[in-house]
C-alpha positions, -999 to +999 in steps of 0.1 A: +773+007+411+774+005+448+753-026+454+767-055+475+764-077+445+786-054+424+811-049+452+815-087+456+824-090+419+794-112+411+776-087+388+782-084+351+764-056+332+759-054+294+740-029+274+725-038+240+716-009+218+689-006+192+716-007+166+729-040+178+760-027+196+769-047+228+786-027+256+804-043+286+800-020+316+824-024+346+805-023+379+829+004+391+818+027+363+798+058+374+773+069+347+773+107+341+744+125+358+734+147+329+721+135+296+745+158+277+775+143+294+761+108+290+757+114+252+793+127+250+805+096+268+786+073+244+799+091+213+835+088+227+829+051+234+815+044+199+845+061+183+873+046+204+856+013+213+866+016+250+867+041+278+895+037+305+895+053+340+918+084+342+936+074+374+938+036+369+942+012+340+906-002+344+885-003+313+851+011+324+832+007+291+840-015+262+823-024+229+823-062+226+812-087+199+778-102+198+761-125+209+760-119+246+763-156+254+800-154+244+807-133+274+786-152+301+793-184+319+771-214+310+740-218+331+741-182+345+709-162+352+703-135+325+678-107+332+669-084+304+651-050+306+632-032+279+607-004+276+586-028+256+587-056+282+562-065+309+563-043+339+571-063+371+581-057+406+618-067+408+616-080+444+588-104+434+604-113+401+637-126+416+618-146+442+602-168+415+610-205+417+631-206+386+658-184+403+677-205+428+700-177+440+675-159+463+658-173+493 
């Protein structure tokens, strides 16, 4: 994840599966480009509970306990995405008055 927010260390990414598995994703993790490799990575993750980088000791993906509020600081902004949610323009969405971090 090459965004300035991720590079500054101010981005925390979690994935919640339909089977209620919560996955902590390190911002330095590069998701495989093909679906077949992605599936293989997810199978490996669910069996071993974590995926470490080959060249360093960084844990790139890790299965963590629910609920997600255990892993986030109090009062932080949480944005969820779902195929069943309302379709919005992200630029307009984050400029809403309830988000104090963008001006």
